[in-house]
C-alpha positions in Angstrom: -150.7 -56.1 114.3 -149.6 -59.5 112.9 -146.1 -59.6 111.3 -144.8 -62.7 109.6 -141.0 -63.0 109.3 -139.8 -65.1 106.4 -136.3 -66.5 106.9 -134.2 -67.2 110.0 -130.8 -65.5 109.5 -129.2 -63.0 111.8 -131.5 -60.2 110.9 -134.5 -62.6 111.2 -133.5 -63.5 114.8 -133.1 -59.8 115.8 -136.2 -58.6 114.1 -138.2 -61.3 116.0 -136.9 -60.0 119.3 -137.3 -56.3 118.6 -140.7 -56.5 116.8 -142.3 -58.8 119.4 -141.2 -56.5 122.2 -144.1 -54.3 121.3 -147.3 -55.2 123.2 -149.5 -54.6 120.2 -147.5 -56.8 117.8 -147.7 -60.6 117.2 -144.9 -62.2 115.3 -144.9 -65.5 113.4 -142.1 -67.2 111.5 -142.2 -68.9 108.1 -139.0 -71.0 107.8 -137.8 -74.1 106.0 -136.5 -75.4 109.4 -139.3 -75.0 111.9 -138.0 -77.8 114.0 -134.8 -75.8 114.8 -136.6 -73.0 116.5 -137.8 -72.3 120.0 -140.9 -70.2 120.6 -139.0 -67.6 122.6 -136.0 -65.8 121.1 -133.6 -63.8 123.3 -131.8 -60.8 121.7 -129.2 -58.9 123.6 -128.0 -55.5 122.4 -124.8 -53.5 122.9 -126.5 -51.3 125.6 -127.4 -54.3 127.8 -131.0 -54.3 126.8 -132.5 -57.7 126.4 -135.5 -58.4 124.1 -137.5 -61.5 124.8 -139.1 -62.4 121.5 -142.2 -64.5 121.5 -143.2 -66.4 118.3 -146.9 -67.1 118.1 -146.4 -69.7 115.4 -143.4 -71.4 113.6 -144.2 -73.1 110.4 -143.0 -74.0 106.9 -146.5 -73.7 105.4 -147.3 -70.2 104.1 -151.0 -70.9 104.2 -150.9 -71.0 108.0 -149.5 -67.5 108.5 -149.7 -65.4 105.3 -153.5 -64.9 104.8 -154.1 -62.7 108.0 -150.7 -61.0 108.1 -150.5 -57.2 108.1 -146.9 -57.2 107.1 -144.8 -60.0 105.7 -141.1 -59.2 106.2 -138.5 -61.0 104.2 -135.2 -61.6 106.1 -133.9 -63.8 103.3 -130.8 -64.1 101.1 -131.2 -63.0 97.5 -131.4 -66.4 96.0 -134.6 -67.2 98.0 -136.5 -64.0 97.4 -138.1 -64.8 94.1 -139.2 -68.3 95.0 -140.5 -67.2 98.4 -142.6 -64.5 96.7 -144.1 -67.2 94.4 -144.8 -69.4 97.5 -146.7 -66.7 99.4 -148.5 -65.1 96.5 -151.6 -67.4 96.5 -152.2 -66.5 100.2 -151.8 -62.7 100.1 -154.8 -60.4 100.5 -155.2 -56.9 99.3 -154.2 -55.2 102.5 -151.0 -57.2 103.3 -147.8 -55.3 102.9 -144.8 -57.3 101.7 -141.4 -56.0 102.7 -137.7 -56.8 102.8 -135.1 -56.0 105.4 -132.6 -55.9 102.6 -133.4 -54.2 99.3 -130.1 -54.5 97.5 -130.4 -58.2 96.6 -133.2 -57.8 94.1 -136.4 -57.5 96.2 -138.1 -54.7 94.3 -137.2 -56.2 90.9 -138.5 -59.6 91.9 -141.6 -58.2 93.6 -142.6 -56.3 90.5 -142.1 -59.4 88.4 -144.0 -61.8 90.7 -146.6 -59.7 92.5 -147.1 -57.0 89.9 -146.7 -53.2 90.0 -149.9 -52.7 92.1 -148.6 -54.7 95.1 -148.1 -53.1 98.5 -144.4 -53.3 99.2 -141.6 -51.6 100.9 -137.9 -52.1 101.5 -135.1 -50.7 103.6 -132.2 -48.8 102.0 -129.9 -50.1 104.7 -130.5 -52.8 107.2 -131.7 -51.4 110.5 -129.4 -53.5 112.7 -126.0 -55.1 112.8 -127.0 -58.6 113.9 -125.3 -61.9 114.7 -126.8 -65.3 115.7 -125.6 -66.5 119.1 -127.5 -69.8 119.1 -129.6 -70.6 116.1 -133.3 -70.5 116.7 -132.8 -69.3 120.3 -130.7 -66.2 120.7 -128.9 -63.4 118.9 -126.8 -60.3 119.4 -127.8 -56.8 118.2 -124.4 -55.3 117.7 -125.5 -51.9 116.6 -128.4 -49.6 115.7 -128.5 -47.1 112.8 -129.2 -43.5 113.8 -131.9 -43.3 111.2 -133.5 -45.5 108.5 -134.9 -44.9 105.0 -137.5 -47.0 103.2 -139.0 -47.0 99.7 -142.7 -47.9 99.6 -145.2 -48.5 96.8 -149.0 -48.5 96.7 -149.3 -47.9 100.5 -152.1 -45.6 101.7 -151.3 -42.9 104.3 -147.6 -43.1 103.6 -146.6 -40.6 106.3 -148.5 -42.6 109.0 -147.0 -45.8 107.7 -143.5 -44.5 107.8 -144.0 -43.4 111.4 -145.2 -46.9 112.2 -142.1 -48.5 110.7 -139.9 -46.1 112.8 -141.8 -47.2 115.9 -141.6 -50.9 115.1 -137.8 -50.7 114.5 -137.2 -48.2 117.3 -135.4 -45.8 114.9 -136.4 -42.6 113.1 -137.4 -43.4 109.6 -138.0 -41.4 106.4 -139.6 -42.2 103.0 -137.4 -42.3 99.9 -138.7 -41.0 96.5 -138.1 -44.1 94.4 -137.5 -47.8 94.8 -134.1 -47.3 93.1 -133.0 -45.3 96.1 -133.5 -48.4 98.3 -132.4 -51.2 96.0 -129.4 -49.6 94.5 -127.0 -49.1 97.4 -123.3 -48.8 97.7 -123.4 -50.7 100.9 -122.9 -54.5 100.6 -122.9 -54.7 96.8 -119.9 -52.4 96.5 -118.4 -52.2 99.9 -118.3 -56.0 100.4 -117.3 -56.9 96.9 -114.6 -54.3 96.6 -113.1 -55.4 99.9 -113.1 -59.1 98.9 -111.5 -58.3 95.5 -108.7 -56.3 97.2 -108.0 -59.0 99.6 -108.1 -62.1 97.4 -107.9 -61.3 93.7 -104.3 -62.4 93.6 -104.6 -65.2 96.2 -102.3 -68.2 95.2 -103.9 -70.8 97.3 -101.5 -70.5 100.3 -103.4 -70.4 103.6 -103.2 -67.3 105.7 -102.0 -67.4 109.2 -105.2 -65.9 110.7 -108.8 -65.0 109.8 -108.6 -61.4 108.6 -110.9 -59.0 110.4 -113.1 -57.6 107.6 -113.2 -54.0 108.9 -110.6 -53.6 111.6 -107.8 -54.6 109.1 -109.2 -52.5 106.3 -106.5 -51.3 103.8 -106.0 -48.2 101.7 -106.0 -50.4 98.6 -109.4 -51.7 99.5 -110.6 -48.2 100.2 -109.4 -47.0 96.8 -111.3 -49.8 95.1 -114.4 -48.6 96.9 -113.9 -45.0 95.9 -113.3 -45.9 92.2 -116.3 -48.3 92.1 -118.5 -45.8 93.9 -117.6 -43.1 91.4 -118.9 -45.3 88.6 -122.0 -46.1 90.5 -122.7 -42.4 91.1 -122.6 -41.9 87.3 -125.3 -44.5 86.9 -127.5 -42.9 89.5 -127.6 -39.6 87.6 -129.5 -41.3 84.8 -132.1 -43.0 86.9 -135.6 -41.6 87.9 -134.7 -40.9 91.5 -133.8 -38.0 93.7 -130.2 -37.0 93.2 -128.3 -37.2 96.4 -130.7 -39.8 97.9 -127.8 -42.3 98.0 -124.7 -40.6 99.4 -121.3 -41.5 98.1 -119.2 -43.7 100.3 -116.8 -40.9 101.1 -119.8 -38.7 102.1 -121.5 -41.4 104.1 -118.3 -42.3 106.0 -117.2 -38.6 106.4 -114.0 -39.2 104.5 -112.0 -37.4 101.8 -109.6 -40.0 100.4 -108.5 -43.7 100.6 -106.4 -43.1 103.7 -109.2 -41.5 105.7 -111.8 -43.9 104.4 -109.7 -46.9 105.4 -109.1 -45.4 108.9 -112.8 -44.7 109.3 -113.9 -48.2 108.4 -111.2 -49.8 110.6 -112.3 -47.7 113.6 -116.1 -48.3 113.7 -116.8 -49.8 117.1 -119.7 -52.0 116.0 -117.6 -53.6 113.2 -114.5 -54.4 115.2 -115.1 -58.2 115.7 -116.6 -58.9 112.2 -114.4 -61.5 110.5 -113.8 -62.0 106.8 -115.5 -65.0 105.1 -112.8 -67.5 105.7 -112.6 -71.1 106.8 -110.0 -72.8 108.9 -107.9 -75.6 107.2 -105.0 -77.6 108.4 -102.3 -74.9 107.8 -104.3 -71.8 108.5 -107.2 -69.9 106.9 -108.5 -69.7 103.3 -111.3 -67.7 101.6 -114.7 -69.2 101.9 -116.2 -68.8 98.4 -119.4 -70.4 99.5 -120.0 -67.6 102.0 -123.0 -65.3 101.5 -120.4 -62.5 100.8 -119.9 -64.3 97.5 -123.2 -66.1 96.8 -125.2 -63.0 97.8 -123.3 -59.8 97.1 -122.1 -60.7 93.6 -125.1 -62.5 91.8 -127.8 -60.8 93.9 -126.2 -57.4 94.7 -123.6 -56.1 92.3 -125.4 -57.9 89.5 -128.3 -55.4 89.4 -125.9 -52.4 89.3 -124.0 -54.1 86.4 -127.3 -54.8 84.5 -128.5 -51.3 84.8 -125.2 -49.8 83.8 -125.3 -51.9 80.6 -128.9 -50.8 80.0 -128.0 -47.1 80.4 -124.6 -47.4 78.6 -122.6 -46.3 81.7 -118.9 -47.4 81.6 -118.0 -49.3 84.8 -114.5 -50.7 84.2 -113.6 -51.1 87.9 -117.0 -52.6 88.8 -116.7 -55.0 85.9 -113.3 -56.2 87.1 -114.6 -56.9 90.6 -117.9 -58.4 89.4 -116.3 -60.8 86.8 -113.8 -61.9 89.4 -116.5 -62.6 92.1 -118.8 -64.3 89.7 -116.0 -66.7 88.6 -115.6 -67.7 92.3 -119.3 -68.2 92.7 -119.5 -70.4 89.5 -116.6 -72.6 90.6 -117.5 -73.0 94.3 
């Protein structure tokens, strides 16, 4: 099997390592920065396992890797998805499956627009790994696995066999969702990240903070309440969409919590999240928010945006989501 990874972020690094650890898989990389990559990528996980990822080819030319690919896997930020689909489209054949490691940043909407509704595509509901780059183009850390995965797939023959294949490739039990909405409309990053950012910084007056806030470990009840309120509005939207009800659990359900206090405690205690820092940059007198971080440039215009657009289409009132979205977009526009 030949898999081409598009993009070289944290998830791209880890996917190269994990996927190429299979003896029957060959991995190639399509990147705008081929000169920054080594042919071997080392990925170390939390259990002490080390994956030695081998890249058969590293290129910026889609014609060199797309035509004979079985799977093309996007590990890209939202703002690159549509243009990358346009770049690879001329070189796709009828059997190639195009996929995205992240579905909540517009992949299905863009794929339908660019490739058409007959394209073979799939996307993950939640990312399979918690990943961080150690040395760009050479090594990365796999900070945590998910107990199970869910994907939405369209126009793929023998779906059951294919889902089993995805589970084997990513070393995690995987199930098939009933609709692409169940994968692309998630309350993970688009709500969890944005609600937390708003709670932390909506009233920031420009004074530097004395340290870089830990995004999860220092989670507050105020941030948890924003999540709960935004998520309740999101759940009202899901009731109106053609999808299996309950396919996307509420944040309280997912994190086994009952209120803001228990949710804040749960998020602050997750072992794999302990060292994750907030998007901040160091300045002379301390730390300030980094409005150019992907938490802003990704999760507002290519995450929460699609929830807002659908809510307007279906006339669902989302006052809390609107407050957070408008604040975040104002930061993106003035970065």
